[in-house]
C-alpha positions in Angstrom: 0.0 0.0 0.0 1.2 3.5 -0.8 1.5 5.5 2.4 1.1 8.9 0.9 -1.9 11.0 2.0 -5.1 10.2 0.2 -3.5 7.2 -1.6 -5.5 4.6 0.3 -8.2 3.0 -1.8 -11.4 1.9 -0.3 -14.3 -0.3 -1.5 -17.7 -0.4 0.2 -20.0 -3.4 0.3 -23.5 -2.2 1.3 -24.8 1.2 0.3 -27.4 1.7 3.0 -27.5 4.3 5.8 -24.4 3.1 7.5 -22.6 2.6 4.2 -23.1 6.3 3.4 -21.3 7.2 6.7 -18.4 5.0 5.7 -18.3 6.5 2.2 -17.9 10.0 3.7 -15.0 8.9 5.8 -13.4 7.0 2.9 -13.4 10.1 0.8 -11.8 12.1 3.6 -9.0 9.5 4.2 -8.4 8.3 0.7 -10.4 7.3 -2.4 -13.6 5.4 -2.6 -13.2 3.4 -5.8 -16.0 0.8 -5.7 -19.5 0.3 -4.2 -21.5 -2.9 -4.2 -25.2 -3.4 -3.3 -27.8 -5.9 -4.4 -30.0 -3.0 -5.2 -28.2 -1.6 -8.3 -29.8 1.9 -8.0 -28.4 2.3 -4.5 -24.9 1.3 -5.5 -25.0 3.5 -8.6 -26.3 6.6 -6.7 -23.6 6.3 -3.9 -20.8 5.5 -6.3 -21.7 8.4 -8.6 -21.4 10.8 -5.6 -17.8 9.8 -5.1 -16.6 9.0 -8.6 -16.5 5.3 -7.9 -17.7 2.3 -9.9 -20.9 0.4 -8.9 -21.2 -3.4 -8.8 -24.3 -5.6 -8.2 -22.7 -7.9 -5.6 -19.7 -8.3 -3.3 -18.4 -11.0 -5.5 -18.4 -8.8 -8.6 -16.7 -6.0 -6.8 -13.9 -8.2 -5.3 -13.3 -9.8 -8.7 -13.0 -6.5 -10.6 -12.0 -3.8 -8.2 -9.1 -4.6 -5.8 -8.6 -2.0 -3.1 -6.5 -1.5 0.1 -9.5 -1.7 2.4 -13.0 -3.2 2.1 -15.7 -2.0 4.5 -18.5 -4.5 5.0 -21.8 -2.7 5.8 -24.4 -5.3 4.9 -27.0 -7.2 7.0 -25.5 -9.0 10.0 -25.6 -12.5 8.6 -23.4 -11.5 5.6 -20.6 -10.0 7.7 -18.7 -13.3 8.1 -18.8 -14.6 4.5 -18.2 -11.2 2.9 -15.4 -10.3 5.2 -13.7 -13.6 4.5 -14.1 -13.1 0.7 -12.6 -9.7 1.0 -9.6 -10.9 3.1 -9.0 -13.8 0.6 -9.0 -11.2 -2.2 -6.1 -9.5 -0.5 -7.8 -6.5 1.2 -7.8 -5.3 4.7 -11.4 -5.4 6.2 -13.3 -3.0 8.3 -16.5 -4.8 9.3 -19.5 -3.0 10.8 -20.9 -4.3 14.1 -21.8 -7.0 15.0 -18.7 -8.9 13.8 -20.9 -11.9 13.1 -23.6 -14.1 14.7 -21.6 -17.0 16.1 -18.2 -17.7 17.7 -17.7 -20.3 14.9 -17.9 -17.5 12.3 -15.7 -15.2 14.4 -13.0 -17.9 14.5 -13.3 -18.4 10.7 -12.9 -14.6 10.1 -9.9 -14.4 12.3 -8.3 -17.4 10.7 -8.9 -15.9 7.2 -7.2 -12.6 8.3 -4.2 -14.6 9.6 -3.9 -16.6 6.3 -4.1 -13.4 4.2 -1.8 -11.4 6.5 -4.4 -8.6 6.5 -6.0 -6.5 9.2 -9.5 -7.4 10.3 -11.2 -4.6 12.3 -14.8 -4.3 13.6 -16.4 -0.9 14.2 -16.8 -0.2 17.9 -17.3 3.6 17.7 -18.8 4.0 21.2 -15.3 3.4 22.7 -14.5 6.9 21.5 -17.3 8.7 23.4 -15.5 11.1 25.7 -17.2 9.9 28.9 -16.3 6.3 28.0 -12.7 7.3 27.4 -12.6 9.0 30.8 -14.0 5.9 32.6 -11.5 3.6 30.8 -8.7 5.8 32.0 -10.0 5.9 35.6 -10.3 2.2 35.7 -6.9 1.6 34.1 -5.2 3.9 36.6 -7.2 2.3 39.5 -8.6 5.7 40.5 -11.9 4.0 41.4 -10.2 1.3 43.5 -11.8 -2.1 43.3 -14.9 -2.2 41.3 -17.8 -3.7 43.2 -20.8 -3.4 40.9 -22.1 -1.9 37.7 -25.4 -1.3 35.8 -26.0 -1.0 32.1 -29.4 0.3 30.8 -30.0 0.2 27.1 -33.6 1.4 26.7 -34.3 2.2 23.1 -37.2 2.2 20.7 -37.7 0.3 17.5 -41.2 0.6 16.1 -43.0 -2.1 14.1 -42.2 -0.2 10.9 -38.5 -0.8 11.5 -39.2 -4.5 11.1 -42.0 -4.5 8.6 -40.0 -2.4 6.1 -37.0 -4.6 6.3 -36.2 -8.0 4.6 -34.0 -9.0 7.4 -34.6 -7.1 10.7 -36.2 -9.3 13.3 -35.2 -12.6 11.7 -33.0 -14.5 14.1 -30.9 -16.2 11.4 -30.3 -12.8 9.7 -29.9 -10.2 12.4 -29.3 -12.4 15.4 -31.6 -10.5 17.7 -31.5 -7.2 19.4 -28.4 -7.9 21.5 -26.4 -8.2 18.2 -28.2 -5.6 16.2 -28.9 -2.8 18.6 -26.8 -3.5 21.7 -23.5 -5.1 20.8 -21.8 -1.8 21.6 -23.0 -2.0 25.2 -22.0 -5.6 25.5 -18.6 -4.8 24.1 -17.9 -2.3 26.8 -18.3 -4.7 29.7 -15.2 -6.9 29.2 -13.3 -4.0 27.8 -13.8 -1.9 30.9 -14.3 -4.5 33.6 -12.5 -7.7 32.5 -13.6 -11.2 31.8 -17.1 -12.5 32.6 -17.4 -15.6 34.9 -21.1 -16.2 35.2 -24.4 -15.1 33.7 -28.1 -15.4 34.6 -30.6 -13.8 32.3 -34.2 -13.6 31.2 -35.8 -12.6 28.0 -39.3 -12.1 26.5 -41.2 -10.5 23.6 -43.8 -8.1 24.9 -44.6 -5.9 21.9 -43.1 -7.3 18.7 -44.4 -10.8 18.5 -44.7 -11.8 14.9 -42.1 -9.2 13.9 -39.1 -10.3 16.0 -38.2 -14.0 16.2 -36.6 -13.6 19.7 -37.0 -11.1 22.5 -37.7 -7.4 22.5 -36.7 -7.1 26.2 -34.1 -8.8 28.3 -32.2 -8.6 31.6 -29.0 -10.3 32.8 -27.0 -10.5 36.0 -23.3 -10.9 35.4 -20.4 -11.7 37.7 -17.0 -10.8 36.5 -13.9 -12.8 37.3 -12.8 -9.9 39.4 -15.8 -10.6 41.6 -17.8 -7.5 40.5 -21.5 -8.1 39.9 -23.8 -6.1 37.8 -26.8 -6.0 35.5 -27.6 -5.4 31.9 -31.2 -4.3 31.1 -32.0 -4.0 27.4 -35.1 -3.3 25.4 -36.4 -1.9 22.1 -39.8 -1.3 23.8 -39.3 2.3 25.1 -42.4 4.2 24.2 -42.1 6.3 21.0 -38.3 7.1 21.3 -35.0 6.0 22.6 -34.8 6.8 26.3 -31.5 5.9 27.7 -28.1 4.3 27.1 -26.3 4.4 30.4 -23.4 2.8 32.4 -23.0 3.1 36.1 -19.8 1.8 37.8 -19.4 1.7 41.5 -15.9 1.3 43.1 -14.5 1.6 46.5 -13.1 5.1 45.8 -15.6 6.4 43.3 -18.9 6.3 41.5 -19.3 7.3 37.8 -22.5 7.2 35.7 -22.5 7.8 32.0 -25.9 8.5 30.6 -27.8 10.2 27.8 -29.4 8.2 25.1 -26.1 6.9 23.7 -23.5 6.8 26.5 -22.6 10.3 25.7 -23.1 12.4 28.9 -21.3 12.3 32.2 -24.3 12.2 34.5 -22.6 11.6 37.9 -19.0 11.8 39.0 -17.7 11.5 42.5 -14.2 10.1 42.7 -11.8 10.4 45.7 -9.4 13.4 45.1 -10.6 14.2 41.6 -12.8 17.0 40.5 -15.5 16.4 37.9 -14.0 17.1 34.5 -15.4 19.2 31.7 -15.6 16.9 28.7 -15.7 17.8 25.0 -19.2 18.0 23.5 -20.4 14.8 21.9 -21.6 14.4 18.4 -25.2 13.7 17.6 -26.4 10.2 17.2 -26.6 8.5 13.8 -29.9 9.4 12.2 -31.8 6.7 10.3 -35.1 8.3 9.4 -37.6 7.3 12.0 -35.1 6.1 14.6 -31.6 6.9 15.9 -28.5 4.7 16.4 -25.3 5.1 18.3 -22.9 8.0 18.3 -21.3 9.2 15.1 -17.6 8.5 15.8 -16.8 6.9 12.5 -14.3 9.7 11.8 -12.2 8.5 14.8 -12.5 4.9 13.6 -11.1 5.8 10.2 -8.3 8.0 11.7 -7.1 5.0 13.7 -7.5 2.7 10.7 -5.2 4.9 8.6 -2.6 4.8 11.4 -2.8 1.0 11.4 -2.3 0.8 7.6 0.7 3.1 7.9 2.3 0.9 10.6 1.8 3.5 13.3 0.5 2.9 16.8 -3.3 2.8 16.6 -6.3 2.5 18.9 -8.8 0.0 17.5 -10.1 -3.2 19.1 -8.6 -6.4 17.8 -10.7 -9.0 16.0 -10.2 -11.2 19.1 -11.9 -8.5 21.2 -14.8 -8.3 18.7 -15.1 -12.1 18.9 -15.3 -11.8 22.7 -18.4 -9.6 22.3 -20.0 -12.3 20.1 -19.2 -15.0 22.7 -20.6 -12.9 25.5 -23.9 -12.3 23.7 -24.2 -16.0 23.0 -23.5 -16.6 26.7 -26.4 -14.2 27.7 -28.8 -15.8 25.2 -28.1 -19.4 26.1 -28.1 -18.7 29.9 -31.7 -17.4 29.8 -35.3 -18.4 29.4 -36.9 -16.7 26.5 -39.3 -16.9 23.6 -36.9 -19.1 21.6 -34.9 -20.8 24.4 -36.8 -22.5 27.3 -34.4 -23.1 30.3 -34.4 -26.0 32.8 -32.5 -24.1 35.5 -29.1 -25.8 34.8 -27.9 -24.1 31.6 -25.1 -21.8 32.7 -22.2 -21.8 30.2 -18.9 -20.1 31.0 -17.6 -17.6 28.5 -14.6 -18.8 26.6 -12.0 -16.1 26.4 
């Protein structure tokens, strides 16, 4: 790869809402040369905006338009096969969340990257939220002392139209459920901030979206970390009319910190021994997707770090192994619970392989 500014070539698989955000950053950091989508008009429209070529499939793009980096921005169930194809074609890969829908697929993706000697990154943009960065630093420097407990609330809204208007949302074999599609960013932060998970108990049900969502629309889990800390994860897409909250509370022997807002973007409470509450940079607005909102818009930071990685410089992006850990933890929560698609007999309590 040529390391001169703007020399990096990018290809984009998936020209939907999130693909458009990637295209903007690709044009900022290099050149977008190819766009693929199974809807030709979407690929052509986005490609024309950036002077790129449009293709009707990932396979056609990878055969005709080699590039330094391929971003995979397609439905969840396609992430693994399309990332592997791109790696085998010789490109580095930036895959949107979730990495994939099973640990088996995660292992296959990591193995493909190793064989190809290429980077495989997964987008985890909430790690760049200023309050999250602050909490990470406090924990790393042991400013909070021993962590005793934590609480994660992911209380969002996805209306019936979100599922009715989509050929894949709500289908377990295609989107994996709401922990994968909406809340994998929240799950990712738990081991990243608090270490490995030792044990999980959880419950799930579908209260409002039966017939539209194969699995749950609401769930709750109690987790014990290997450090001994215990905490809860409450998640739902059943908040009335709008996203309500995306929060993380951490309680330690020398401090309590709560990050709130709708998207883990506000420092709600800060009381730490010997440290004054900091003034943090303003956060960006959430990703807008028409009648609903997603997580914070930090893709610019993701791409800045990606460029550093490609240039052989120190970078700050999660490894593929970290992304695989998120997949494993979601599977652990799902299989350790009763729910609309997984009755439990009281003895099903897997341990997370890390």
